[in-house]
Every structure is written in structure tokens, then in C-alpha cells.
C-alpha positions in Angstrom: 18.9 8.1 -2.2 15.9 8.7 -4.4 13.6 7.0 -1.9 12.0 10.4 -1.4 10.9 10.8 -5.0 7.3 10.4 -5.7 5.9 7.3 -7.2 5.4 8.0 -10.9 1.9 8.5 -12.0 0.6 8.7 -8.5 -0.5 12.3 -9.0 -2.6 11.5 -12.1 -5.9 13.2 -11.7 -8.3 10.2 -11.6 -11.5 12.1 -10.9 -13.9 9.2 -10.8 -17.1 9.5 -8.7 -16.8 7.8 -5.4 -20.3 8.7 -4.4 -19.0 10.9 -1.6 -21.5 13.4 -0.4 -19.9 16.9 -0.3 -21.9 17.8 2.7 -21.7 17.5 6.4 -18.6 17.7 8.5 -16.5 15.8 11.0 -18.7 16.9 13.9 -18.1 19.4 16.7 -14.4 19.4 17.4 -14.4 21.9 20.2 -15.5 21.4 23.8 -17.5 23.9 25.9 -14.4 24.7 27.9 -12.5 25.7 24.8 -10.7 22.3 24.4 -10.1 20.8 21.0 -11.1 17.1 20.3 -9.7 15.3 17.3 -10.5 11.8 16.2 -7.7 9.9 14.4 -8.3 6.7 12.4 -5.2 4.5 11.8 -4.6 0.9 10.7 -1.8 0.0 13.2 -2.8 -3.3 14.6 0.5 -4.6 16.0 1.4 -3.9 19.6 4.4 -1.7 18.6 2.3 0.2 16.0 -0.5 0.9 18.4 2.0 2.0 21.1 3.7 4.3 18.7 0.4 6.0 17.6 -0.6 6.5 21.3 2.8 7.8 22.2 2.6 10.4 19.3 -0.9 11.5 20.4 0.2 11.8 24.0 3.3 13.8 23.0 1.3 16.2 20.9 -1.3 16.7 23.6 1.5 17.5 26.0 2.8 20.2 23.7 -0.7 21.5 23.0 -2.7 21.9 26.2 -6.4 21.5 25.7 -6.1 19.2 22.7 -7.4 15.7 23.1 -6.9 13.1 20.4 -9.0 10.0 20.3 -7.5 7.1 18.4 -9.4 4.4 16.6 -7.8 1.3 15.1 -9.4 0.3 11.8 -8.3 -3.0 10.2 -6.5 -2.2 7.0 -8.9 -4.1 4.8 -11.8 -2.2 6.3 -10.3 1.3 6.1 -11.5 2.4 2.7 -15.0 1.2 3.1 -15.5 2.6 6.6 -14.0 5.9 5.6 -16.3 6.2 2.7 -19.3 5.5 4.9 -18.1 8.0 7.5 -17.6 10.7 4.8 -21.0 10.0 3.4 -22.7 10.2 6.8 -21.0 13.5 7.8 -19.3 11.8 10.8 -15.8 11.5 9.4 -12.6 11.4 11.5 -10.5 14.5 11.7 -7.3 12.7 10.8 -7.4 9.7 8.5 -5.2 7.4 6.5 -4.7 8.4 2.9 -3.2 6.5 0.1 -2.9 9.1 -2.6 -3.7 8.5 -6.3 -7.2 8.3 -7.6 -8.6 7.5 -4.1 -7.5 10.8 -2.7 -8.5 12.6 -5.9 -12.0 11.3 -5.4 -12.2 12.6 -1.9 -10.7 16.0 -2.9 -13.3 16.4 -5.7 -16.0 15.7 -3.2 -14.7 18.6 -1.0 -14.2 16.3 2.0 -10.5 16.8 2.6 -8.5 19.9 3.9 -6.3 21.8 1.5 -2.9 21.6 3.2 -0.9 23.5 0.5 0.0 26.4 2.7 0.0 24.4 5.9 2.9 22.1 5.3 5.9 23.4 7.3 9.0 24.3 5.3 11.0 21.8 7.3 8.4 19.1 6.6 8.4 19.9 2.9 12.2 19.7 2.7 12.3 16.4 4.5 9.6 14.9 2.3 11.0 16.1 -1.0 8.9 15.0 -4.0 6.9 12.4 -2.1 4.4 15.1 -1.2 3.4 15.1 -4.9 1.7 11.7 -4.3 -0.9 13.7 -2.2 -1.2 16.6 -4.7 -4.3 17.0 -6.9 -4.5 19.8 -9.4 -1.6 21.5 -7.7 -3.0 21.4 -4.2 -1.7 19.3 -1.3 -4.3 17.2 0.4 -2.2 14.9 2.6 1.3 14.4 4.1 3.1 11.1 3.4 4.4 9.0 6.3 5.8 5.9 4.6 7.3 4.8 1.2 6.2 1.2 0.4 7.5 -0.3 -2.8 6.5 -3.9 -3.5 8.3 -7.1 -4.3 8.7 -10.7 -3.2 9.7 -11.4 0.4 11.2 -14.8 1.0 12.6 -17.1 3.6 16.3 -17.6 3.1 16.2 -20.8 5.1 13.4 -22.4 3.1 15.1 -21.4 -0.2 18.3 -23.1 1.0 16.3 -26.2 2.1 14.9 -26.4 -1.4 18.3 -26.0 -3.0 17.6 -22.6 -4.5 21.0 -20.8 -4.7 20.2 -17.9 -7.0 17.3 -15.4 -6.6 14.8 -15.5 -9.5 15.3 -12.6 -11.9 13.0 -13.9 -14.6 9.6 -15.5 -14.5 11.1 -18.8 -15.8 13.5 -18.8 -12.8 10.6 -18.1 -10.5 8.7 -21.0 -11.9 11.8 -23.2 -11.4 12.0 -22.0 -7.8 8.3 -22.9 -7.3 9.0 -26.4 -8.6 11.9 -26.9 -6.3 10.0 -25.8 -3.2 7.1 -28.0 -4.1 9.5 -31.0 -4.5 10.8 -30.2 -1.0 7.3 -30.3 0.4 7.2 -26.5 1.0 4.4 -24.2 0.0 6.1 -21.9 -2.5 4.0 -18.7 -2.2 1.6 -17.5 0.5 -1.4 -15.6 -0.8 -4.2 -13.9 1.2 -6.8 -14.3 -1.5 -9.7 -13.7 0.9 -8.8 -10.0 1.1 -8.7 -9.7 -2.8 -6.0 -7.0 -3.1 -3.0 -9.4 -2.3 -4.2 -11.7 -5.2 -4.6 -8.6 -7.4 -1.1 -7.5 -6.6 0.2 -10.3 -8.9 -1.9 -9.0 -11.7 -0.6 -5.5 -11.1 3.0 -6.7 -11.5 2.3 -8.8 -14.5 0.6 -5.7 -16.0 3.6 -3.6 -15.0 5.8 -5.9 -17.0 3.4 -6.4 -19.9 2.4 -2.7 -20.4 4.6 0.3 -21.0 4.7 3.2 -18.6 2.8 5.3 -21.1 0.0 2.7 -21.3 -0.3 2.5 -17.5 -0.5 6.3 -17.1 -2.9 6.6 -20.0 -5.2 4.1 -18.4 -5.2 6.2 -15.2 -6.4 9.3 -17.0 -8.4 8.0 -20.0 -10.0 5.0 -18.2 -9.5 2.7 -21.2 -8.1 -0.7 -20.7 -8.3 -1.9 -24.3 -4.5 -2.2 -24.9 -3.7 -5.9 -25.5 -1.2 -5.8 -22.7 -3.9 -5.8 -20.0 -5.3 -9.1 -21.3 -1.8 -10.4 -21.8 -1.0 -9.7 -18.1 -4.1 -11.7 -17.1 -3.1 -14.6 -19.4 0.4 -14.7 -17.9 -1.0 -14.7 -14.4 -3.4 -17.5 -15.2 -0.6 -19.6 -16.6 1.5 -19.0 -13.5 -1.5 -19.9 -11.3 -1.9 -23.1 -13.2 1.4 -24.2 -11.6 -0.4 -24.2 -8.2 2.3 -22.0 -6.5 0.0 -20.8 -3.7 -0.7 -22.2 -0.3 -3.6 -24.6 0.1 -6.8 -22.7 0.6 -5.4 -19.4 -0.5 -8.8 -18.1 -1.6 -10.0 -18.3 2.0 -6.7 -17.0 3.5 -6.5 -13.5 5.0 -3.4 -11.3 4.4 -2.3 -10.1 7.8 -4.6 -11.4 10.5 -3.0 -14.0 12.6 -0.7 -17.0 12.2 -2.9 -18.5 9.5 -2.7 -15.4 7.3 -0.4 -15.2 4.3 2.1 -13.1 6.3 1.7 -15.5 9.2 2.6 -18.5 6.9 5.9 -16.8 6.0 6.5 -15.8 9.6 6.2 -19.4 10.7 8.0 -21.0 7.8 4.9 -22.5 6.4 5.4 -20.8 3.0 8.5 -19.6 1.3 7.4 -16.3 -0.4 4.9 -13.5 -0.4 4.4 -10.7 -2.9 3.7 -7.6 -0.8 4.7 -4.0 0.0 7.4 -2.7 2.2 5.3 -2.8 5.3 5.6 -6.6 5.3 8.7 -7.0 7.5 6.8 -5.4 10.4 3.7 -7.4 9.8 5.7 -10.7 9.6 7.7 -9.8 12.6 4.6 -9.4 14.7 3.4 -12.9 13.7 6.6 -14.9 14.4 6.5 -17.2 17.4 8.6 -14.8 19.5 7.1 -11.6 18.0 10.5 -10.6 16.7 11.6 -9.8 13.1 12.1 -12.9 10.9 15.8 -13.4 11.0 16.1 -15.1 7.6 13.7 -12.7 5.7 15.0 -11.6 2.3 13.5 -9.7 -0.7 13.9 -9.6 -4.4 12.1 -7.5 -7.1 9.3 -8.9 -9.2 11.0 -10.9 -12.0 11.3 -9.9 -15.6 8.6 -11.3 -17.9 9.8 -12.1 -21.4 8.4 -10.1 -24.2 6.8 -7.4 -22.1 6.7 -3.7 -23.0 7.3 -2.6 -19.4 10.8 -1.8 -18.1 12.1 -4.9 -16.1 13.3 -2.6 -13.3 10.0 -0.8 -12.9 8.5 -1.1 -9.4 5.0 -0.7 -8.0 4.0 0.3 -4.5 2.4 2.9 -2.4 3.0 5.9 -0.3 0.9 5.9 2.9 0.0 9.2 4.5 -2.5 11.1 6.5 -5.1 13.7 5.6 -7.3 16.1 7.5 -11.1 16.3 7.0 -12.1 19.6 5.5 -13.8 20.6 8.8 -11.0 19.4 11.1 -9.6 21.9 13.6 -6.5 24.0 12.9 -4.5 21.7 15.1 -4.9 18.8 12.6 -2.3 20.0 10.1 -0.1 20.9 13.1 -0.4 17.3 14.2 0.6 16.0 10.8 3.7 18.3 10.7 4.5 17.0 14.2 4.4 13.4 13.1 6.9 14.1 10.3 9.6 15.6 12.6 12.8 13.6 12.2 12.7 11.9 15.6 9.1 10.9 15.2 9.7 9.5 11.7 12.6 7.5 13.0 10.3 6.2 15.7 7.8 5.3 13.0 10.5 3.4 11.1 11.4 1.4 14.2 7.9 0.7 15.3 6.6 -0.5 12.0 9.8 -1.9 10.5 9.1 0.2 7.4 10.6 2.9 5.2 9.7 6.5 6.5 8.8 9.2 4.0 11.2 11.6 5.5 14.7 11.4 3.9 16.1 12.6 7.2 14.9 9.5 9.0 16.2 6.9 6.5 19.1 6.1 8.8 16.6 4.3 11.0 16.0 1.7 8.3 18.1 -1.2 9.5 16.1 -4.3 8.4 18.1 -6.1 5.6 15.1 -6.7 3.4 14.1 -3.0 3.5 17.6 -2.0 2.7 17.4 -4.3 -0.4 14.2 -2.6 -1.3 15.8 0.8 -1.1 18.6 -0.3 -3.3 16.2 -1.6 -6.0 14.1 1.6 -5.6 17.2 3.6 -6.4 17.7 1.8 -9.6 14.1 1.5 -10.8 13.3 3.1 -14.1 10.0 4.3 -12.7 7.6 3.5 -9.9 3.8 3.3 -10.1 1.3 3.2 -7.3 -0.8 0.1 -6.8 -3.4 0.0 -9.6 -6.4 0.0 -7.3 -5.0 3.2 -5.7 -4.2 4.7 -9.1 -7.6 4.0 -10.6 -9.7 4.9 -7.5 -12.1 3.1 -5.3 -14.7 1.9 -7.7 -12.5 0.8 -10.6 -9.9 -0.5 -8.2 -12.3 -2.7 -6.3 -13.8 -4.0 -9.6 -10.3 -5.0 -10.7 -9.4 -6.8 -7.5 -12.7 -8.7 -7.5 -12.3 -9.8 -11.2 -8.8 -11.1 -10.5 -10.0 -13.3 -7.6 -12.9 -14.5 -9.8 -10.3 -15.6 -12.4 -8.3 -17.5 -9.8 -11.5 -19.1 -8.5 -12.3 -20.4 -12.0 -15.2 -17.9 -12.5 -13.5 -15.7 -15.0 -10.5 -15.3 -17.2 -8.1 -12.6 -18.5 -10.7 -11.2 -20.9 -13.3 -10.9 -18.1 -10.8 -8.9 -16.0 -10.5 -6.3 -18.7 -14.3 -6.3 -19.4 -15.1 -5.8 -15.7 -12.6 -2.9 -15.4 -13.9 -1.3 -18.6 -17.5 -1.6 -17.3 -16.6 0.0 -14.0 -14.7 2.8 -15.7 -17.7 3.5 -17.9 -19.8 4.2 -14.8 -17.4 6.9 -13.5 
């Protein structure tokens, strides 16, 4: 499978200023007795996820006497902001979650992340294949990927059947028809965690992926110009779709992943039929079902084709999650990352998070039907881009996400999205 290839355009050098101070370090990582302390920030909030992270830390400590790893759970939506604050204050964690793209390029430019180019084990590099390129900036490796996370639409097979939907939507017209059938059946068609901004912006990303050519998307990442008409067209198409009122009631105040009332929780409890999300979603949804088990009727299909767009209808968008070491982390930090990417440990990752591991050697552990459908689509995709907020970096990405939510709230439009993003890019 090509699930180990890098997400196209993810290595674009988007060197926008993130206002990260290139000073300070992660603190004293050695004890008076010669022991080594490392702090590790992760975003695993489910019981299985937290248990996996603790198990990995304990196993590494057992193999490396004198090493102590302190784990800290940071809610996903808070990770980027808290990390930026920690880097600015000189109190950064030794190990932290990295998303690649422009966000990682910003941190690398600020001199805050360790160069791992010569510290990736040969066995790790072979297992990762080209996914490591997602964490490569100017030819240097600054992180190791742990999960491949293409996006698409997750849906409840039971609710689709209840609404009389027999064929999965392959075009936007068909998706609109499915929305109408679900509403007629008294079912909320689509769950959306608008409070967290990025889930709402995901819809714009995919409309842009269909409206804009691959060359246009990649050019925007490097040139920071969003004047191509396709960016406005994407916003207009999104606004037209939103006018159908496809989202759950109160979607602007709904969180994405926090509790039964979140967008993932609505799908988990059959309160909504669909959610546009990345490949981490089966694990999140499974943790929010009444019995805490994977949703038995969960399915997946790619974002539909949009008529008249310049983008390839098979193109996908997603992310590659990984881990990086702070520039002043101890030598054991890259050893820990290599350890996490061993075959058995990546298989454990896939099982704990119900997700797609970055290691091609561990893909056999992917048994969830929805994830298997994602891998099949990924195999056939013309190209795959990282999420636009990751590709464009923290400042421009946040401006984009906020502008999309403002449009949905009636405080902006397609043109204001482009204007806001252009203004943010001009400040870089």
C-alpha cells in the first residue's frame, strides 16, 4: 500500500513567523544523581490512549535505567497554543506532538526543535518510508511520524438505512440529496464541532481541494497569495451548502471531541448521521459510545466531487501526526521516538487509538472497517495535501479557521475569508 507515502505539499517550506523566541531551553533534564528526566506532552485523552502512552513510557524506562518520563495530557484543541507559550517561555517539554507542514517549519526556523536527521534509526526510516518527509524542512528531519490521518466523511450505516439512503454520495448533489432524506427522517444529517473552529474549517479545506488545482494549493503554501478565484469559489460553495442547514442544532457552540454532546459524541450516540473528520475519528467515536466500544455501524466515504472544480476529485486531505524533540532535550529523546516506532509498539498504537500507524510494518493491525476503506481510497488518491491550517502555519491557519466560522455565523462571507487570510499572510 502507498499509505506510507508522504502527504503531498506537506514539506513545503512555509517559513512564516510564529513569534517563537529562539532562546531558552526545556529546562534541566538531568538529576543530581545522574538520572535523566524527560517531559512528554501528548493529546491522548481516551482511557486506552492514556494507558498506551503510560505503557510506552514505563517500557522505555525499564530498558533505560535512570530515565524518568513525565507525561502530561494536553487537550488537542489546546496543544498548539500551549506549546507556543511554552516555547516562548523557555519551559518547553522535551517531547511534544508535531503536525508537520508550516507549523513545524516555524518552530524549526526559530531553532526550537532538535535536528533528528542522523538520529533516525535505519529500521525506523525503512518502516516509515516517505512519511518522514512530512517532518523534513530544508532537507533536515525534525520529527518522526506516528500516524497517517487522511480525512473524509464518517457515517452511521444504520441511520443512512433508516433514511432510505442506499448509495454513498459521490457528488455534492448526491450529498445534498442525502441531507434532505436525513432531515425528512428527523435525523440531524451532519455533526459539526464549530466551537473548536477547525472542524468547521475542514469543510472549507475540502471545498478548496475540489475547487483549486494541486498547483494552486502548493503555490499558496509558498507564495502566501490567495487571490486565485478558486479560494473564493470554495467559500461560496460552502456557504450554499450551509444554507441547506445540514448541521446539528447549535453547531457553533458544539465541541468536536469532548463528551457525548460533542460532534463525535453525536455520531457515537446516533444523534447525527455524518461527520467530516480525519482518520483518528473511529477511536474518538468509540470512546464516546454508550458501552465505550467502537461504533459497529460506522462507515466512511471520501469527500464528494464538486462539479466544475479544478481539483482532482480523488484528491484527499489529512494529516500526519508525529513527535519532535526540543532542541535542548536529552540524547534519550530521539531514542524514545525510535522506540515508539518499533513494529510491536506501532501495532499497539493502532489498536489503542483505532487509527492508522505511520509504520508500514504495522498496517496489519488496522482492522476497523472504516479505516480499511480510508486506506483503499488513499491508495487511489491522485495526491494528498495536509490540512490547510497545518500547511499554512499557525498564524495564517488560525486566521483561516476563524474567518470560516465567522462566515457560518453570518458575520462574513467567502470574500472575507480570502481577505482575512491574505491579511494574515501579509504580516508573516
